[in-house]
C-alpha positions, 0 to 999 in steps of 0.5 A: 665103704660101710657108710652110705652115700646121700650127696648123689641124691641131695648135695649138703644134707639138712642144709640142702638148698636142692632140697628145699627147692624139692620141698616146694616143687612138692608143695606147688603140685599139691596145690596144683591137685588141691584145684583138680578135685575141688572143680570135680564134675558134680555129675561124674559120668563115664565120659569124664574118665580123663579127668579121672586119669590126669588126677591119677597120674598128679597123685602118683607124681606126688606120691612118689615125690613125697617118698622120696622126700621123707626117705631123705630125712629118714635116713638123715635123722637116723644117721646123726640124731642130733641133726636140728636142722633134720627134725625141722624138715620132718615137721615140714614134710608132715605138714605137707605130707598131712595137706596131700592127705587131705586132697586124697581124702577128697578125693576117694570120697569122689569116687565113692560118690559115682553111681554104681552103673557108671563106676563098673563101665569106668573100671572095665577102661583098659587105662584102668584095669591095673588099678582095679584093686586099689581103685576099689579100694579107695571107693570102699574106704570112703564108705567107712570114713566120716564125712570129708570136712571132719576127716580133714580136720583129723588131718589137720589136727594130726600135725600138732597131735597124734604125729607130734607125740611119735616126734617128741618120742624120738626126740627123747630117745635120741638124748638116752645114753646106755652105761657100758663097762668095756675093758674097765672103761665106763662108756656111754652108748646110744640105745642103738649101740647098747642093743648090740651088747645084749649078746656079749658072752659075759653074764655079768656085762649082760646083768649090769646093761640090762639094768642100767637099759630098764633104769635109762627108760625108766626114768622116763617112764611117764613122759613115755606113757604119757606119749603112748597113752596120747596117741592111743587115745587119738586113735580111739577118738577117731575110730568112735567117731567111725563107728569102729569098734575093733582097734584091729579094724585099721591095721588089718585093712592096712595089711589087707588081710582078714581077721580070720587069718590073724587068729588062725596064725596066733592059735597055730603059734601058741599050740606049737611053742613046746619045741622053742621052750625046750631050746630055751631050757637047754640054753639055760642049762649050758650058760649055767642058770635055772630059767633064762632071764631077758637079757640071756636070750641073746647069749651065745651059747659057746665061748667066742674070740675076737675072731669069730665076728666079721667085718662088714666086707666078709659079711658083704661078701658072704651074701652075695656068695649066697644070693649067687645060689638063688638067682642073677637079678637078686644078686646084681641087685645086691652087688649094686647096692654095695658098689653104689653105697646105698648101706649105712652100717657103721659103728658109731655114736649118735645113730639112731637104733635099729635097722630099715630099709627105706625107698627113693622111688623116683631115682629107683634106689634103696638105702639101708640103715644099720649099726654092723658090729660083725655078729651073726645077728648083724648079717641077717640083718643086712641081708633082711633090709637087702631083701627089703631093696629087693622088693622095691626094684622087683616092683620099679615097672608097676604102676606107682598106686600098685607099689603100695604093698603092705607091711605083712607082705614087705616082711615076706620079701626080707624075711626071705633073703634073710633065710637064704643067709642064714641057712647058707651059714649053718651048711658051710660051718667050719666045724661043730662050734661055728654051726651050733652059734649059727644054728641058735642064731636062727633060733633066737630068731624064731624065738623073736617072731613066734615069742617077743613079738607075739608078746607085743601083740598080746600087750598092745591088744589088751593096752588098747581095751584099758586104754578105752576106760581111761589113761593107762599109768607107767606102772600098769603098762609094765605091768601089761608088759610082764604079764604079755611076755610071761604068756607069749614064753610060756613062762619060761623065763626067770626075769622080763622087761617090764620097760619093754613098752617104752623102748620099743619105737613100733608102739609110738609109730603113728603111721601104722597101728599095731606094728607087730603081727605083719612081722610074724605074718611075714616071717611064717609067709616067707617060710612057704615061699622059701620051702618052694625055692628050695624045691624049684632052684634057680628057676624059682626066681622070676615066680618070686619076683611075679609075686612081688609084683602082685604084693601091692594089689591084692590081698594077702589070702587073694596072693597066697592062692595065686602064687602058692595055691594055699587057703591062708584062713585055713590051719594047714600051711600055718601048721606047715610053716611052724613047725619049719620055724621050729625045725632047728631045735632037736639039731641044736638039742643034739649038738649040745648033749655032753 
């Protein structure tokens, strides 16, 4: 089956009475938490530790249930973008989550107000030792914010302001349709279906698709510019009130990452892109153009036939076979995910674009969403999302408050799983043509993560700087986008994608600002882990799981030092990782020599 099972979670989808009762239960729990933090002792001493323990238990339980509910609604919205009831449930959950955030803000402020001597005694209690990192993090964050009443006001205004802009964007995207000519018939595709067609072997079809794609996003560019400006404006206003000058302060804190690490990573990448430029030059020669266009990046380099695609079942079996080479736990977990129908992969209209994995911590399950059309890239995406799901599974016995791992290390597990499958596919290719196709799929991934993501980072950084001084028009956003793309791609393309900023959901996500650099970090960090796995074989799986368990309770620098014995602020690790990322270029050029 290539559709998922949501009924086992809550029956009757967006009309579920069982789910409505579940939401009501969460609301009741949040009310109880609110009462707890309101009645907090004015003078907190080490003898009051039981109050802290009970409050932490309540917070953990609510977080788990909220994630369960949010994941369910996210799945409903993704499987059918026209599900009006799912959209109403999302609005309801946003309101509930905001109420929880208010109580959490109060709690964190109360932690911050505890005298340091008292805190030092509390944190050494055996019942709190495992939460040392996250509790200190909460305490320190409270000192970076405004007063509780101001922060709560911001949360309250966010429901119909900040978060609402993202929801508006989603509604617009759900209605966008892209024309595509197939077998003499013009079809209208959702953005999710259309994005898969950029790998079509016909240059005429790719060109026509790109023109329709650009037109569709350009038609609504002013609306999307308004949305992006308001999201950024809201953030910048809050940052200014808190006394934060750098828009990267929050995303770096969320990712538990030093700015020095980020700067070192991008510096090494920028200095080592030439092999990817050479790859794109050779690809341009192969497909008969002077320079690649944006819509040629995913074009196949060899002619394919209908037999070159794989079915969902074939792709699933291939993934399972490769995971067996790594370790038994990943294998059994993946087998279970397939058998229990955790994956929505059907290629049909009305689905949301892209792919994701979402966790259901209360039932210890995950669900994976994608649109599978049989390409090597689809198989990689499926492996990628299964890696996310395994990460959650590996942490099932970790304290709930230590399970909030950041996006950059989340991308590590997914990319690691993807790498296992991608390398195996290349090594097991039946002939030169198949090997070349699969090798190029790997290189496209390197281009995406070292160039495309870099362009997003450059664009967003510059956009935020301009937004500090006022509204940025849709025309200017497109200019900034093309400038960033030219720099990130080393000016190796003929035609760029001006409205990429409008078409990329990541720029409009309100939960996580700068939803870009963590992908590249995760990719390169996973290469370091993958090198260890190749070296140690199946025995490495236990060490890998130990690393995953620590991802929610230490900084990325501490994680790398403990499990890989490397310093992420220095360039040595990044130099080696980037070399691995571009190592396939030489073979690609050899295979394509005439």
